[in-house]
PASEBA-1860 file (N, C-alpha, C; in nm, 3 decimals):
! residues 120
1> MALTAGNC> 1.398/-0.264/6.134/1.268/-0.221/6.093/1.185/-0.343/6.061 ~ 1.074/-0.350/6.119/0.985/-0.463/6.098/0.893/-0.434/5.982 ~ 0.865/-0.537/5.905/0.775/-0.521/5.792/0.632/-0.539/5.839 ~ 0.553/-0.441/5.811/0.410/-0.451/5.843/0.334/-0.461/5.712 ~ 0.206/-0.477/5.719/0.124/-0.490/5.598/0.135/-0.364/5.514 ~ 0.139/-0.248/5.576/0.150/-0.120/5.503/0.282/-0.110/5.431 ~ 0.390/-0.153/5.496/0.522/-0.147/5.434/0.530/-0.243/5.316 ~ 0.472/-0.360/5.326/0.479/-0.460/5.219/0.406/-0.413/5.095
9> TSFSRFYV> 0.291/-0.350/5.114/0.216/-0.305/4.996/0.287/-0.190/4.927 ~ 0.347/-0.101/5.004/0.417/0.010/4.941/0.548/-0.039/4.879 ~ 0.608/-0.142/4.935/0.734/-0.195/4.882/0.709/-0.279/4.757 ~ 0.590/-0.335/4.742/0.563/-0.422/4.629/0.553/-0.345/4.497 ~ 0.550/-0.214/4.503/0.545/-0.136/4.379/0.681/-0.129/4.312 ~ 0.784/-0.172/4.378/0.918/-0.159/4.325/0.974/-0.294/4.283 ~ 1.060/-0.289/4.183/1.131/-0.407/4.136/1.277/-0.384/4.170 ~ 1.335/-0.470/4.250/1.472/-0.451/4.295/1.562/-0.542/4.214
17> KAIDSKEI> 1.668/-0.484/4.157/1.761/-0.561/4.076/1.902/-0.536/4.129 ~ 1.971/-0.643/4.160/2.106/-0.630/4.213/2.205/-0.619/4.097 ~ 2.301/-0.532/4.112/2.405/-0.514/4.012/2.534/-0.569/4.071 ~ 2.631/-0.601/3.986/2.754/-0.665/4.030/2.825/-0.587/4.140 ~ 2.815/-0.458/4.142/2.892/-0.378/4.237/2.817/-0.352/4.368 ~ 2.729/-0.439/4.403/2.655/-0.431/4.528/2.563/-0.310/4.535 ~ 2.545/-0.242/4.423/2.450/-0.131/4.422/2.313/-0.188/4.389 ~ 2.215/-0.128/4.441/2.079/-0.174/4.416/2.007/-0.068/4.335
25> KVKTKKEL> 1.952/-0.111/4.224/1.877/-0.020/4.139/1.730/-0.056/4.154 ~ 1.650/0.041/4.183/1.508/0.018/4.205/1.431/0.081/4.090 ~ 1.346/0.001/4.024/1.261/0.051/3.916/1.116/0.036/3.957 ~ 1.037/0.134/3.926/0.894/0.124/3.954/0.826/0.049/3.841 ~ 0.704/0.005/3.865/0.628/-0.064/3.760/0.602/0.030/3.643 ~ 0.589/0.159/3.672/0.565/0.257/3.565/0.686/0.262/3.473 ~ 0.806/0.261/3.529/0.927/0.262/3.447/0.937/0.135/3.364 ~ 0.901/0.022/3.422/0.903/-0.104/3.348/0.803/-0.099/3.233
33> WQGRRELL> 0.685/-0.043/3.259/0.582/-0.033/3.155/0.630/0.055/3.040 ~ 0.698/0.166/3.073/0.750/0.254/2.968/0.856/0.182/2.885 ~ 0.937/0.101/2.948/1.037/0.024/2.875/0.973/-0.075/2.779 ~ 0.868/-0.139/2.825/0.796/-0.233/2.738/0.729/-0.158/2.622 ~ 0.674/-0.042/2.653/0.609/0.037/2.549/0.712/0.080/2.444 ~ 0.829/0.124/2.489/0.934/0.163/2.395/0.977/0.045/2.309 ~ 0.986/-0.072/2.369/1.022/-0.193/2.294/0.915/-0.223/2.189 ~ 0.790/-0.211/2.226/0.680/-0.236/2.133/0.684/-0.136/2.017
41> FSTILIAA> 0.699/-0.009/2.048/0.703/0.093/1.943/0.824/0.077/1.852 ~ 0.938/0.039/1.909/1.056/0.019/1.823/1.035/-0.101/1.731 ~ 0.968/-0.204/1.780/0.937/-0.320/1.695/0.844/-0.280/1.581 ~ 0.744/-0.200/1.613/0.651/-0.153/1.509/0.725/-0.065/1.409 ~ 0.814/0.020/1.457/0.891/0.107/1.369/0.978/0.026/1.274 ~ 1.044/-0.075/1.325/1.129/-0.160/1.241/1.044/-0.231/1.136 ~ 0.928/-0.279/1.175/0.838/-0.345/1.079/0.793/-0.247/0.972 ~ 0.765/-0.123/1.011/0.721/-0.022/0.914/0.833/0.010/0.816
49> VQVNDSQT> 0.956/0.017/0.865/1.069/0.044/0.777/1.086/-0.070/0.677 ~ 1.069/-0.193/0.721/1.081/-0.307/0.631/0.970/-0.304/0.527 ~ 0.850/-0.266/0.566/0.739/-0.256/0.470/0.769/-0.146/0.369 ~ 0.822/-0.033/0.416/0.856/0.075/0.324/0.963/0.031/0.225 ~ 1.059/-0.050/0.269/1.161/-0.100/0.178/1.099/-0.187/0.071 ~ 1.005/-0.273/0.108/0.942/-0.359/0.008/0.856/-0.276/-0.086 ~ 0.791/-0.172/-0.034/0.713/-0.084/-0.121/0.804/-0.008/-0.217 ~ 0.921/0.033/-0.169/1.016/0.103/-0.255/1.063/0.011/-0.366
57> ELLKRYLK> 1.092/-0.113/-0.334/1.133/-0.209/-0.437/1.022/-0.230/-0.539 ~ 0.899/-0.238/-0.491/0.785/-0.256/-0.581/0.769/-0.135/-0.672 ~ 0.783/-0.015/-0.615/0.774/0.106/-0.697/0.885/0.112/-0.801 ~ 1.006/0.073/-0.763/1.117/0.072/-0.859/1.089/-0.025/-0.972 ~ 1.032/-0.141/-0.939/1.000/-0.239/-1.041/0.894/-0.183/-1.138 ~ 0.792/-0.117/-1.083/0.688/-0.058/-1.168/0.745/0.054/-1.255 ~ 0.833/0.137/-1.199/0.894/0.244/-1.278/0.977/0.189/-1.392 ~ 1.051/0.082/-1.365/1.133/0.020/-1.470/1.043/-0.034/-1.581
65> KTEENKAK> 0.934/-0.101/-1.542/0.840/-0.156/-1.640/0.776/-0.044/-1.721 ~ 0.743/0.066/-1.656/0.682/0.179/-1.725/0.778/0.240/-1.826 ~ 0.904/0.255/-1.787/1.003/0.312/-1.879/1.025/0.221/-1.999 ~ 1.020/0.090/-1.977/1.039/-0.003/-2.089/0.923/0.007/-2.188 ~ 0.803/0.032/-2.139/0.684/0.037/-2.226/0.643/0.179/-2.263 ~ 0.730/0.277/-2.237/0.693/0.417/-2.259/0.658/0.445/-2.404 ~ 0.739/0.401/-2.499/0.714/0.429/-2.641/0.581/0.367/-2.685 ~ 0.559/0.244/-2.645/0.434/0.176/-2.682/0.313/0.246/-2.621
73> NDKERLDG> 0.324/0.284/-2.495/0.213/0.353/-2.428/0.186/0.490/-2.490 ~ 0.293/0.562/-2.525/0.276/0.692/-2.589/0.206/0.678/-2.723 ~ 0.245/0.577/-2.802/0.183/0.555/-2.932/0.035/0.520/-2.916 ~ 0.003/0.433/-2.822/-0.137/0.397/-2.798/-0.218/0.518/-2.752 ~ -0.161/0.599/-2.667/-0.230/0.718/-2.618/-0.256/0.816/-2.732 ~ -0.156/0.836/-2.819/-0.170/0.926/-2.932/-0.272/0.874/-3.032 ~ -0.269/0.744/-3.060/-0.368/0.685/-3.151/-0.510/0.700/-3.095 ~ -0.525/0.679/-2.968/-0.656/0.698/-2.905/-0.703/0.842/-2.915
81> YYKRNYRD> -0.611/0.935/-2.899/-0.644/1.077/-2.912/-0.691/1.107/-3.054 ~ -0.617/1.058/-3.152/-0.655/1.082/-3.292/-0.790/1.020/-3.323 ~ -0.813/0.899/-3.277/-0.941/0.832/-3.306/-1.058/0.908/-3.245 ~ -1.041/0.961/-3.126/-1.150/1.036/-3.062/-1.173/1.171/-3.128 ~ -1.066/1.240/-3.163/-1.080/1.379/-3.204/-1.087/1.401/-3.355 ~ -1.030/1.313/-3.434/-1.029/1.337/-3.578/-1.134/1.257/-3.652 ~ -1.193/1.158/-3.593/-1.292/1.076/-3.663/-1.410/1.160/-3.710 ~ -1.461/1.247/-3.624/-1.575/1.331/-3.662/-1.538/1.426/-3.776
89> YFGFVEGS> -1.423/1.491/-3.763/-1.383/1.587/-3.866/-1.355/1.516/-3.998 ~ -1.280/1.408/-3.993/-1.248/1.335/-4.116/-1.375/1.275/-4.177 ~ -1.468/1.233/-4.092/-1.596/1.182/-4.143/-1.674/1.291/-4.215 ~ -1.665/1.412/-4.164/-1.731/1.526/-4.229/-1.666/1.556/-4.364 ~ -1.534/1.553/-4.367/-1.459/1.581/-4.490/-1.478/1.467/-4.591 ~ -1.500/1.348/-4.542/-1.513/1.231/-4.629/-1.624/1.248/-4.733 ~ -1.733/1.311/-4.695/-1.844/1.331/-4.788/-1.801/1.407/-4.913 ~ -1.723/1.513/-4.896/-1.679/1.591/-5.012/-1.567/1.519/-5.088
97> LKQKKEEE> -1.489/1.437/-5.017/-1.379/1.367/-5.084/-1.429/1.253/-5.172 ~ -1.536/1.190/-5.134/-1.589/1.078/-5.212/-1.647/1.125/-5.345 ~ -1.683/1.252/-5.353/-1.737/1.305/-5.478/-1.627/1.329/-5.580 ~ -1.502/1.341/-5.532/-1.390/1.364/-5.623/-1.343/1.231/-5.680 ~ -1.277/1.241/-5.794/-1.216/1.122/-5.854/-1.083/1.096/-5.785 ~ -1.033/0.976/-5.797/-0.907/0.935/-5.734/-0.791/1.022/-5.780 ~ -0.790/1.062/-5.908/-0.679/1.142/-5.962/-0.681/1.285/-5.910 ~ -0.797/1.335/-5.871/-0.809/1.473/-5.826/-0.771/1.491/-5.679
105> LTESEQGI> -0.760/1.385/-5.605/-0.731/1.393/-5.461/-0.586/1.430/-5.436 ~ -0.565/1.518/-5.337/-0.428/1.551/-5.297/-0.375/1.439/-5.208 ~ -0.248/1.450/-5.176/-0.184/1.347/-5.093/-0.246/1.344/-4.953 ~ -0.274/1.461/-4.896/-0.334/1.466/-4.762/-0.477/1.411/-4.764 ~ -0.552/1.439/-4.872/-0.687/1.385/-4.882/-0.686/1.233/-4.895 ~ -0.589/1.182/-4.969/-0.574/1.036/-4.980/-0.539/0.977/-4.843 ~ -0.453/1.047/-4.769/-0.417/1.002/-4.634/-0.538/0.999/-4.541 ~ -0.625/1.099/-4.555/-0.747/1.104/-4.473/-0.835/0.984/-4.503
113> LKWLEKNK> -0.854/0.953/-4.631/-0.938/0.839/-4.669/-0.878/0.707/-4.618 ~ -0.746/0.693/-4.628/-0.681/0.571/-4.577/-0.699/0.560/-4.425 ~ -0.684/0.672/-4.357/-0.699/0.672/-4.211/-0.841/0.632/-4.173 ~ -0.939/0.685/-4.245/-1.079/0.651/-4.216/-1.106/0.503/-4.239 ~ -1.050/0.446/-4.345/-1.069/0.303/-4.372/-1.007/0.219/-4.261 ~ -0.891/0.262/-4.218/-0.817/0.187/-4.116/-0.885/0.196/-3.978 ~ -0.944/0.309/-3.945/-0.995/0.334/-3.809/-1.147/0.330/-3.797 ~ -1.214/0.270/-3.890/-1.361/0.260/-3.877/-1.399/0.140/-3.797
END
């Protein structure tokens, strides 16, 4: 069979690879492109898994730090809640408490006055 221009152009679409057993495997350019695409996607997937691992380590570090500071954070949150919500009420009560003498104040009223002095 003689090679003509038509045969050469149609033959150039194939990549011929010889195997040890004298068999010839022919791959088209489309198959080669799919192989490259799969290689690219697998590389991206591996990179994404490595990024997820580093994010997981970062999250674990943050969780550990949060657990260590939990008591302190809870106390700060509770103090902030008290300062926002009880200042107005205790300030209202303070007017009537200041009219009383020190000996007439109950323990809770004395506590209110101390709290107001501390948190003003």
